[in-house]
N, C-alpha and C positions, 0 to 999 in steps of 0.2 A: 624395501618395497613401500614402507610407510611414507618415506620421503618422496617417492615417485608419485604418490597420490595425495600430496599435502594440499589441503583446502583451508584457506583463512578467509573469514568474513569480517571485514571492518564495518562496524555498525554502531548504532546508538539505540537505546531501548525505546525511545519515543517516536522513532522514524517509521511511518507506515510503509514507506518504500523498502526500508531495510528489513522490516518484519516480514514482508512478502518473500524476500530472498531466503530468510531464515526458515520460513515455513516450507518453501520449495525444497530446500536441502533436507529437511526432516521428512517430508513426504517421500523423497527418494531414498531415505535411509543413509545419507552421506555423512560420514564423520567429518567434522570441521572444527577449526579453532575459532573461538568467538573473541574478537577484539573490540572492546567497548571504547569508542572514541569520545574524547572530550572535545566537542566542536569549537570551544573557545581556545583550545590548545591542542591542535591537531598533531597526530603523531608524524614523525619523519617518514614512516612507511606510507601513510595515506597521501602525504604531499608528493612523495616520490612516484607512487604507482598511479595516482590520479591527479596529475599536474594541471589538467585543463579545468576541471570543475572543483577539485579539492573537497569532495563531499562523499558521504555514505549514501547507499551501500557501495562497497567495493569488495569484489571477490578476487582473491589471488589463488590461482590453481597452478601448482607446480612452478611458482615464481612468475606466472603470467597473469597480469591484471585484466579484469573485465569490469567495466563500470556502466552505469545507467541501469535502473532496476528491470525494465522490460527486456533489455538486451541480456542481462544476467539470467533472467528466468528462462529465456529461450536457450541460452548457452547451457544451462544446467540440464534442460530436457534433451538437448542434442548430444551432450557429452556422456551422460549416464543413462544408458538404455534400460537398466534394471529399474524396477519399481513402477508405480503408476505414471502414465503419460500426463504431462502438464498441458500439452497442445494436442489436438486431435491428429490422427494419422492422415485422414482424408484431406486432400489439399483444399477443397472448397470450404469444408468446415473449419479448417485451420485458418483460412483467410478471413472467415467471418469472425472468429474469436479474436484475431489480431485487429480487425476493424474496430470492434467494441472496446478492446483494451486501449487502442489509440484514442478513441472517443473519450474514455475516462481520463486518460493522461493529458490530452491536448485541449479538451473543452470543459470537462466537468471540474477537474481539480483547479484550473485557473479561476473558475467562477467561485469556488469555495473560498479562495484567498480573499476575495472582496468582502465577504461577510465578516471576516476577522478584523478588518481594519476600518470598519464603518459603524455608525450608530444611527438610530432614528430612521428617517425615510430612506436614506442611502442603504442602510442595512436591510430594510424591508425589500427594497428593489433587488438587492443582491440575493436575498433569500428566495424571492420569486423566480429569479434567473436559475438558481440551483434546482428548485422544484421542477421547473420546466425541463431542464436537462435530465433530471432523474426520471421524468415521465418518458422522455425519448429513450433512455437506457432501459426502462421497463419494457417498452415495446421490443427493443432489441433482444432482451432476455427471452421473450416469448418465441423467438425464432432460432435460439441456440440451445444446446444441451446444458441445462443448469442443474442437473441432478447433484445434490449436495453430498452424496456419498463418494463422489469422485472430485477431489480437489484439483480442478484444472486451473488454467490461467485466470479465467474470469472469477472463479470462486476465490482464488487467492487475493485478487484485487478487491473483491467485495468485502471479504472478512477483514482485511488489513486496513482498508480505507474507511469502512463503515461499522466495523465491529465495536468500536468505542463511541458510537454516535451519541450515547447518553451523556458521556463526558463533554462532548462538543456542545450539545444542546444546553447543558447546565451552565457552561461558561458563556455561551453566546446569548442565551435567553431567547432563542428562537428554535422552532421545530425544523428538522432537516429530513429525518426519515419518518414519513407519515403514512400509516397503513392505508388510510383512505385515498391518498394520492398515488402511492405505488405499492399495492398489496403484494405483488410477486417479489419485488425487491426486498420489502420488509420481511416477508416470509423466508426468503433465501438467507438474509443476514441473520435472522433469529435462529434458524436451523444451524447455520455454519458456526455461530458462537457457541453452540453446545458440543461441538466436536472436540475431543481431547487435544489434538494438535493445535487447534485454534486457541484453546484455553492456555496452552503452554506459552504462546507468544504474545498473548494479549496483556498489555500493561495494566497494573493495578489502577482501579478507577480513581481513588483519591489522589494518588501520586500524579496521575495524568492531569486531573483537574487543576492541581496546584501549578503544574508546569504551564498548562494552557492559559491560566489566568495571567501569569507573568508575560507570556508570549503576546496575549491580546493587549495588555496594557502598554507594552512596548510599541506595538503597531499603532495604537490609538495616539500615543504620545508623539510618535514620529509624524503622524498625519496632521497634527496641530502645529508643528514647528515650521 
């Protein structure tokens, strides 16, 4: 029976996308095997099961691979009916949650990438773009159920993407999550960070800062070449 319900998560500790999938599995109470990938030397299994993107997170359920974090999160919710719902049952509310999840994935995250690879005026412009999109997200949160005692799809994205915002701000030297700019978003992330499951998947601050410093320097160097 154990083999019939075998779940393997290929991940890496610093990936916010992968952390979201890990959190969803824990919310549902699903037993899984954790495979920590070295992205500079990817495992044969990762390359075999995710030949298109060759990246984490990758969920392998009974030998069947599922890739892309948002798709994996929906797959988990649809496959395991026990435990808390990750997406609302009501079709309209589910559509709204999906809309804001896609906004985060397709608009907000690409904006954050710019602030990592720039300095000076360019970085300031990128920061302003992020803050504006965070204000848009703030308005969206006002129209959705954002109760933090129910770790749904949006809560998973918020805590995995912004739970370590202090490390991001330390490395970048700019403010990202500003209470005066987005009080609701700031309150949500602060509350979510206190939850036991969120603490389990949150990477150590100093370890993350060290990794992010290396990541930022590589991006800055590649921009000057």
